[in-house]
N, CA, C and O atoms as a MOPAC input file, in Angstrom:
PM7 MOZYME 1SCF
protein

 N     -1.68100 1    21.45400 1    12.87700 1
 C     -1.17900 1    21.82600 1    12.50100 1
 C     -1.40400 1    23.36600 1    12.36500 1
 O     -0.77900 1    24.22500 1    11.74300 1
 N     -2.25400 1    23.40600 1    12.97400 1
 C     -2.47600 1    25.31400 1    13.08600 1
 C     -1.90900 1    25.93400 1    14.06100 1
 O     -2.10200 1    27.13300 1    14.26700 1
 N     -1.06200 1    25.11900 1    14.85200 1
 C      0.13600 1    25.16000 1    16.13500 1
 C      1.46500 1    26.03100 1    14.39400 1
 O      2.20200 1    26.98600 1    14.63700 1
 N      1.42200 1    25.58900 1    13.39100 1
 C      2.65200 1    25.23500 1    12.51800 1
 C      2.55500 1    26.70600 1    11.66600 1
 O      1.42700 1    27.12800 1    11.41100 1
 N      3.61800 1    27.40000 1    11.27600 1
 C      3.06200 1    28.60900 1    10.23300 1
 C      3.56200 1    27.88400 1     8.83100 1
 O      4.23400 1    26.86900 1     8.64600 1
 N      3.01200 1    28.73600 1     8.01200 1
 C      2.71200 1    28.30500 1     6.54700 1
 C      4.16700 1    27.55200 1     5.97000 1
 O      4.26000 1    26.58400 1     5.21400 1
 N      4.98700 1    28.16200 1     6.45500 1
 C      6.37900 1    27.30600 1     6.06300 1
 C      6.42700 1    25.76000 1     6.19000 1
 O      6.77200 1    24.79800 1     5.50400 1
 N      5.96900 1    25.98000 1     7.27200 1
 C      6.35200 1    24.74700 1     8.32200 1
 C      4.81400 1    23.66200 1     7.59100 1
 O      4.97200 1    22.48100 1     7.28200 1
 N      3.73200 1    24.24700 1     7.47700 1
 C      2.71900 1    22.99800 1     6.63000 1
 C      3.26600 1    22.77200 1     5.95400 1
 O      3.60100 1    21.58800 1     5.98900 1
 N      3.87600 1    23.65200 1     4.71500 1
 C      4.38000 1    23.40900 1     3.43700 1
 C      5.56400 1    22.46000 1     3.47800 1
 O      5.81400 1    21.77800 1     2.48400 1
 N      6.46600 1    22.36200 1     4.80800 1
 C      7.31100 1    21.54000 1     4.96100 1
 C      6.62300 1    19.84800 1     5.32900 1
 O      7.15300 1    18.79800 1     4.96700 1
 N      5.90100 1    19.91600 1     5.77600 1
 C      5.17000 1    19.05900 1     6.90600 1
 C      4.06900 1    18.38100 1     5.86600 1
 O      3.65400 1    17.25000 1     6.11900 1
 N      3.55600 1    19.16700 1     4.56700 1
 C      2.91200 1    18.12200 1     3.67800 1
 C      3.84800 1    18.03600 1     2.43200 1
 O      3.25900 1    17.63800 1     1.42800 1
 N      4.77100 1    18.23300 1     2.31700 1
 C      6.47300 1    17.62200 1     1.91200 1
 C      6.37700 1    16.63600 1     2.49600 1
 O      5.21000 1    16.27600 1     2.35000 1
 N      6.80500 1    16.06800 1     2.98700 1
 C      7.34600 1    14.99500 1     3.84800 1
 C      6.29900 1    13.85600 1     4.66700 1
 O      6.59300 1    12.84900 1     5.31300 1
 N      4.90800 1    14.49700 1     4.33400 1
 C      4.04800 1    13.16600 1     4.27900 1
 C      3.41800 1    12.92700 1     2.72300 1
 O      2.60900 1    12.00200 1     2.66900 1
 N      3.59800 1    13.41000 1     1.86000 1
 C      4.28200 1    13.32100 1     0.45000 1
 C      4.80000 1    12.29300 1     0.11700 1
 O      4.36300 1    11.21800 1    -0.29300 1
 N      6.10400 1    12.81800 1     0.38600 1
 C      6.88800 1    12.05500 1     0.16500 1
 C      6.99100 1    10.54800 1     1.38400 1
 O      7.38800 1     9.55700 1     0.77100 1
 N      6.84900 1    10.40200 1     2.15500 1
 C      6.19800 1     9.38300 1     3.02400 1
 C      4.84800 1     8.34600 1     2.23300 1
 O      4.81400 1     7.11700 1     2.17200 1
 N      4.20200 1     8.97900 1     1.89200 1
 C      2.91000 1     8.41700 1     0.99600 1
 C      3.48100 1     7.30000 1    -0.53800 1
 O      3.31400 1     6.15700 1    -0.96200 1
 N      4.17600 1     8.50500 1    -0.88000 1
 C      4.75500 1     7.58900 1    -2.20800 1
 C      5.94000 1     7.05800 1    -1.78900 1
 O      6.40200 1     6.76200 1    -2.89100 1
 N      6.92500 1     6.65600 1    -0.85200 1
 C      7.57600 1     5.44000 1    -0.71600 1
 C      6.86200 1     4.61800 1    -0.01300 1
 O      7.45700 1     3.55400 1     0.16000 1
 N      5.55000 1     4.67600 1     0.59800 1
 C      4.94700 1     3.37700 1     1.06700 1
 C      4.38800 1     2.95100 1    -0.35500 1
 O      4.82300 1     1.85700 1    -0.71400 1
 N      3.66100 1     3.46900 1    -1.10300 1
 C      2.89700 1     2.87000 1    -2.65400 1
 C      3.68100 1     2.46800 1    -3.57700 1
 O      3.21900 1     1.71800 1    -4.43600 1
 N      5.34500 1     2.95300 1    -3.63500 1
 C      6.10800 1     1.75800 1    -4.20200 1
 C      6.80700 1     0.96500 1    -3.33300 1
 O      7.41200 1     0.00300 1    -3.80700 1
 N      6.84500 1     1.16800 1    -2.20200 1
 C      6.98200 1    -0.46900 1    -0.88300 1
 C      5.78300 1    -1.52300 1    -1.71600 1
 O      5.89600 1    -2.59900 1    -2.30400 1
 N      4.71100 1    -0.68400 1    -1.44900 1
 C      3.37000 1    -1.84300 1    -1.46300 1
 C      3.68800 1    -2.53100 1    -3.63800 1
 O      3.78700 1    -3.65000 1    -4.14200 1
 N      3.72800 1    -1.18700 1    -4.17600 1
 C      3.75200 1    -2.24800 1    -5.39100 1
 C      5.42200 1    -3.09700 1    -5.83600 1
 O      5.40900 1    -3.97700 1    -6.69700 1
 N      6.28600 1    -2.83600 1    -5.38400 1
 C      7.66500 1    -4.15400 1    -5.29800 1
 C      7.26400 1    -5.60200 1    -4.73600 1
 O      7.23900 1    -6.78400 1    -5.08000 1
 N      6.91400 1    -4.61800 1    -3.46600 1
 C      5.88600 1    -5.95700 1    -3.26400 1
 C      5.03200 1    -6.94600 1    -3.45300 1
 O      5.18800 1    -8.12000 1    -3.11700 1
 N      4.21300 1    -6.51500 1    -3.94000 1
 C      3.14200 1    -6.87800 1    -4.82400 1
 C      3.89100 1    -7.82300 1    -6.24600 1
 O      3.61300 1    -8.99500 1    -6.50200 1
 N      5.05900 1    -6.79400 1    -7.17500 1
 C      5.30400 1    -7.64100 1    -8.33900 1
 C      6.67900 1    -8.53700 1    -7.56200 1
 O      7.22200 1    -9.20900 1    -8.43900 1
 N      7.19800 1    -8.68000 1    -6.53700 1
 C      7.94700 1    -9.96900 1    -6.01600 1
 C      7.03500 1   -10.91000 1    -5.63900 1
 O      6.92900 1   -12.12400 1    -5.81200 1
 N      6.35700 1   -10.01200 1    -5.04500 1
 C      5.01800 1   -12.21100 1    -4.01600 1
 C      4.28300 1   -12.50300 1    -5.46200 1
 O      3.83400 1   -13.64500 1    -5.36300 1
 N      3.99500 1   -12.02200 1    -6.63700 1
 C      3.12100 1   -12.38200 1    -7.35400 1
 C      4.29300 1   -12.91700 1    -8.41900 1
 O      4.44500 1   -14.12300 1    -8.61800 1
 N      4.97500 1   -12.06700 1    -8.97700 1
 C      6.00200 1   -12.76200 1   -10.15800 1
 C      6.58200 1   -14.44400 1    -9.32200 1
 O      6.86600 1   -15.51300 1    -9.86100 1
 N      6.57800 1   -14.14900 1    -8.22600 1
 C      7.54200 1   -15.46400 1    -7.59600 1
 C      6.43700 1   -16.34900 1    -7.66600 1
 O      6.45300 1   -17.34900 1    -8.38300 1
 N      5.60100 1   -16.06600 1    -7.04300 1
 C      4.70000 1   -17.18700 1    -6.95300 1
 C      3.89600 1   -18.08000 1    -8.27800 1
 O      3.51000 1   -19.24800 1    -8.32800 1
 N      3.84500 1   -16.88000 1    -9.36100 1
 C      2.54700 1   -17.22300 1   -10.49200 1
 C      4.24800 1   -17.87600 1   -11.94000 1
 O      4.33700 1   -19.02700 1   -12.36900 1
 N      4.95100 1   -17.05900 1   -12.19400 1
 C      5.94900 1   -17.25700 1   -13.23600 1
 C      6.90800 1   -18.42200 1   -13.20000 1
 O      7.86900 1   -18.40300 1   -12.43000 1
 N      6.65500 1   -19.52600 1   -14.08500 1
 C      7.68500 1   -20.30500 1   -13.31600 1
 C      8.12700 1   -21.01300 1   -15.01400 1
 O      8.95300 1   -21.91900 1   -15.12300 1
 N      7.43700 1   -20.42600 1   -16.15100 1
 C      8.38300 1   -20.91000 1   -17.17000 1
 C      9.17200 1   -20.07000 1   -18.29100 1
 O      8.69600 1   -19.51000 1   -19.27900 1
 N     10.28400 1   -20.12500 1   -17.93700 1
 C     11.08500 1   -19.66200 1   -18.95600 1
 C     11.40400 1   -19.77400 1   -20.03200 1
 O     12.40600 1   -19.09200 1   -20.24600 1
 N     11.02900 1   -20.36400 1   -20.97300 1
 C     11.74300 1   -20.87000 1   -21.63900 1
 C     10.64200 1   -20.09400 1   -22.99400 1
 O     10.50600 1   -20.57200 1   -24.12000 1
 N     10.11700 1   -19.09200 1   -22.58700 1
 C      9.11300 1   -17.52900 1   -23.50500 1
 C      9.57900 1   -16.53800 1   -22.87500 1
 O      9.86100 1   -16.57800 1   -21.67700 1
 N      9.69200 1   -15.69300 1   -23.49700 1
 C      9.35500 1   -13.93700 1   -23.00700 1
 C      8.02900 1   -13.74900 1   -22.71500 1
 O      7.62900 1   -12.85700 1   -21.96500 1
 N      7.20800 1   -14.68000 1   -23.36500 1
 C      5.70000 1   -14.01300 1   -22.89200 1
 C      4.97800 1   -14.72700 1   -21.89000 1
 O      5.04100 1   -15.89900 1   -22.26000 1
 N      4.15300 1   -14.66200 1   -20.54200 1
 C      3.28900 1   -15.29300 1   -20.15900 1
 C      2.70100 1   -16.18300 1   -20.67300 1
 O      2.32500 1   -15.93200 1   -21.81800 1
 N      2.35800 1   -17.55200 1   -20.12900 1
 C      1.34700 1   -18.09700 1   -20.74300 1
 C      0.24600 1   -17.95000 1   -20.18400 1
 O      0.37700 1   -17.20200 1   -19.21500 1
 N     -1.04900 1   -18.38900 1   -20.35500 1
 C     -2.61600 1   -18.15200 1   -20.17500 1
 C     -2.44500 1   -18.23400 1   -18.21500 1
 O     -2.64700 1   -17.45200 1   -17.28700 1
 N     -2.10700 1   -19.24000 1   -18.32200 1
 C     -2.22000 1   -19.63800 1   -16.65500 1
 C     -0.93700 1   -18.97400 1   -15.81700 1
 O     -1.16300 1   -18.74300 1   -14.63000 1
 N     -0.14200 1   -18.77900 1   -16.12500 1
 C      0.94900 1   -17.53300 1   -15.39900 1
 C     -0.06800 1   -15.73300 1   -15.56500 1
 O      0.39300 1   -14.83400 1   -14.86200 1
 N     -0.60100 1   -15.58000 1   -15.94200 1
 C     -1.56600 1   -14.54200 1   -16.29100 1
 C     -2.65100 1   -14.21600 1   -15.66500 1
 O     -3.00000 1   -13.04100 1   -15.55000 1
 N     -3.44400 1   -15.40600 1   -15.09400 1
 C     -4.41600 1   -15.67000 1   -14.24400 1
 C     -3.92400 1   -15.52300 1   -13.05400 1
 O     -4.21100 1   -14.81900 1   -12.08600 1
 N     -3.13600 1   -16.30300 1   -13.28700 1
 C     -2.51400 1   -16.65300 1   -11.58300 1
 C     -2.06300 1   -14.97900 1   -11.19400 1
 O     -2.59100 1   -14.39400 1   -10.24800 1
 N     -1.03400 1   -14.34400 1   -12.06000 1
 C     -1.21400 1   -12.62700 1   -11.56200 1
 C     -1.93600 1   -12.07000 1   -11.15300 1
 O     -1.97600 1   -11.58600 1   -10.02200 1
 N     -3.26200 1   -11.96300 1   -12.64500 1
 C     -3.87300 1   -11.19600 1   -11.94900 1
 C     -5.05600 1   -11.58100 1   -10.65200 1
 O     -5.64800 1   -10.66700 1   -10.07800 1
 N     -5.22900 1   -12.65700 1   -10.39400 1
 C     -5.92200 1   -13.16500 1    -8.69300 1
 C     -4.95400 1   -12.79200 1    -7.94600 1
 O     -5.43300 1   -12.30400 1    -6.92300 1
 N     -3.76100 1   -12.77100 1    -7.93400 1
 C     -2.65600 1   -12.81200 1    -7.12700 1
 C     -2.55400 1   -11.22600 1    -6.69900 1
 O     -2.45900 1   -10.91100 1    -5.51300 1
 N     -2.58200 1   -10.20300 1    -7.81200 1
 C     -2.18900 1    -9.02400 1    -7.25800 1
 C     -4.06000 1    -8.07400 1    -6.88400 1
 O     -4.44600 1    -7.10200 1    -6.23500 1
 N     -4.66800 1    -9.12700 1    -7.76700 1
 C     -6.10600 1    -8.80300 1    -7.04400 1
 C     -6.17100 1    -9.51600 1    -4.84400 1
 O     -6.43300 1    -8.88500 1    -3.82000 1
 N     -5.95900 1   -10.34000 1    -4.96700 1
 C     -6.16400 1   -10.89300 1    -3.85900 1
 C     -4.90900 1    -9.98100 1    -2.60500 1
 O     -4.85000 1   -10.12100 1    -1.38300 1
 N     -3.99300 1    -9.01600 1    -3.58100 1
 C     -2.93900 1    -8.33200 1    -2.42200 1
 C     -3.18400 1    -6.86200 1    -2.20900 1
 O     -2.61700 1    -6.24400 1    -1.30800 1
 N     -3.82000 1    -6.44700 1    -2.83500 1
 C     -4.66500 1    -5.35600 1    -2.91300 1
 C     -5.68700 1    -5.34900 1    -2.22500 1
 O     -5.61000 1    -4.55600 1    -1.28600 1
 N     -6.71600 1    -5.96000 1    -2.30100 1
 C     -7.66500 1    -6.06900 1    -1.50300 1
 C     -7.81100 1    -6.58800 1     0.09400 1
 O     -8.81300 1    -6.34000 1     0.76400 1
 N     -6.61200 1    -7.37600 1     0.61600 1
 C     -5.58800 1    -7.04800 1     1.64400 1
 C     -5.22100 1    -5.81500 1     2.32600 1
 O     -5.44700 1    -5.30700 1     3.42400 1
 N     -4.39000 1    -5.43700 1     0.97400 1
 C     -3.45400 1    -4.49400 1     1.76400 1
 C     -4.59100 1    -3.25000 1     1.96600 1
 O     -4.32100 1    -2.43700 1     2.85100 1
 N     -5.64400 1    -3.08400 1     1.32300 1
 C     -7.10200 1    -2.15000 1     1.47800 1
 C     -7.60300 1    -2.47700 1     2.37000 1
 O     -8.17200 1    -1.54200 1     2.93200 1
 N     -7.74700 1    -3.78500 1     3.04700 1
 C     -8.44100 1    -4.24600 1     4.45300 1
 C     -7.22500 1    -4.03100 1     5.40400 1
 O     -7.50400 1    -3.18900 1     6.25800 1
 N     -6.74000 1    -4.22300 1     5.45000 1
 C     -5.61200 1    -3.48500 1     6.81600 1
 C     -5.57500 1    -2.16300 1     6.62900 1
 O     -5.91600 1    -1.69500 1     7.71500 1
 N     -5.35700 1    -1.27500 1     5.87700 1
 C     -5.54300 1     0.00700 1     5.85300 1
 C     -7.31500 1     0.79300 1     6.38600 1
 O     -7.48400 1     1.90600 1     6.88400 1
 N     -8.29100 1    -0.16100 1     6.08000 1
 C     -9.20700 1    -0.02900 1     7.06700 1
 C     -9.61600 1    -0.14000 1     8.23500 1
 O    -10.62900 1     0.25700 1     8.81200 1
 N     -8.68100 1    -0.75400 1     8.55700 1
 C     -8.58900 1    -1.98600 1     9.79800 1
 C     -7.51000 1    -0.60900 1    11.22500 1
 O     -7.46500 1    -0.37700 1    12.43300 1
 N     -6.85700 1    -0.11500 1     9.86800 1
 C     -5.61900 1     0.54900 1    10.44100 1
 C     -6.64700 1     2.12800 1    10.98100 1
 O     -6.63000 1     2.72700 1    12.05700 1
 N     -7.47800 1     2.39900 1     9.67600 1
 C     -8.12300 1     3.70800 1     9.66800 1
 C     -8.69900 1     3.35700 1    11.15400 1
 O     -7.99700 1     3.70700 1    12.10300 1
 N     -9.99800 1     2.65000 1    11.43400 1
 C    -10.59300 1     2.31800 1    12.06900 1
 C    -10.13700 1     2.60400 1    13.98800 1
 O    -10.78400 1     3.30300 1    14.76700 1
 N     -9.18900 1     2.01300 1    14.22300 1
 C     -7.95200 1     2.27300 1    15.38000 1
 C     -8.11800 1     2.90200 1    15.58500 1
 O     -8.80800 1     3.17800 1    16.56700 1
 N     -7.45800 1     3.89400 1    14.57600 1
 C     -6.66600 1     5.01100 1    14.80100 1
 C     -8.22900 1     6.41600 1    14.94700 1
 O     -8.21600 1     7.63900 1    15.09400 1
 N     -9.36700 1     5.38000 1    14.80600 1
 C    -10.60400 1     6.84500 1    15.20300 1
 C    -11.20400 1     6.17900 1    16.46500 1
 O    -12.14300 1     6.76900 1    17.00100 1
 N    -10.71700 1     4.88500 1    17.05800 1
 C    -10.91200 1     4.88600 1    18.17100 1
 C    -10.04700 1     5.67100 1    19.01600 1
 O    -10.31600 1     6.51700 1    19.86900 1
 N     -8.71300 1     5.11100 1    18.50800 1
 C     -7.89000 1     6.01600 1    19.78700 1
 C     -7.92100 1     7.05500 1    19.28600 1
 O     -6.89800 1     7.47000 1    19.82900 1
 N     -8.32300 1     8.09200 1    18.51900 1
 C     -8.61700 1     9.90000 1    18.86400 1
 C    -10.04500 1     9.70900 1    20.02000 1
 O    -10.16100 1    10.47800 1    20.97400 1
 N    -10.98200 1     8.66400 1    19.77200 1
 C    -11.98200 1     9.17500 1    20.15600 1
 C    -11.87700 1     9.18300 1    21.29300 1
 O    -12.37200 1    10.09400 1    21.95500 1
 N    -11.16500 1     8.11600 1    21.88100 1
 C    -10.41500 1     7.81500 1    23.78600 1
 C     -9.82000 1     8.77800 1    24.26000 1
 O     -9.84700 1     9.20200 1    25.41500 1
 N     -9.00000 1     9.32400 1    22.95100 1
 C     -8.41200 1    10.64300 1    23.67300 1
 C     -9.02400 1    11.53900 1    24.05700 1
 O     -8.90100 1    11.92000 1    25.22100 1
 N    -10.23000 1    12.39500 1    22.79800 1
 C    -11.13900 1    13.40100 1    22.90000 1
 C    -11.97000 1    12.96100 1    24.17000 1
 O    -12.81500 1    13.75300 1    24.58900 1
 N    -11.80600 1    11.87600 1    24.74500 1
 C    -12.80900 1    11.90700 1    25.96200 1
 C    -12.01700 1    11.84600 1    27.83000 1
 O    -12.47800 1    11.42400 1    28.89200 1
 N    -10.78700 1    12.44100 1    27.49200 1
 C    -10.13600 1    12.08600 1    28.63700 1
 C     -9.47400 1    13.87100 1    29.00800 1
 O     -8.78400 1    14.07900 1    30.00600 1

């Protein structure tokens, strides 16, 4: 980033923020889709049953923990890659 002028840095930052928002929205959409499909089965009422609510809570917690774990692994791999590049 040091090689970029101020305008280029701002543009780059804006692109990064847009990508982060897009990634977040994709994560949220996947969470809603997966948990709805797995947990909501009774369409006779416009309210969730207690079983469906519990399933959605467990599903969303599991999904978010998995996503967090994957993110951590990517960070670890990136850190190792950066260390290897610096050694060269």
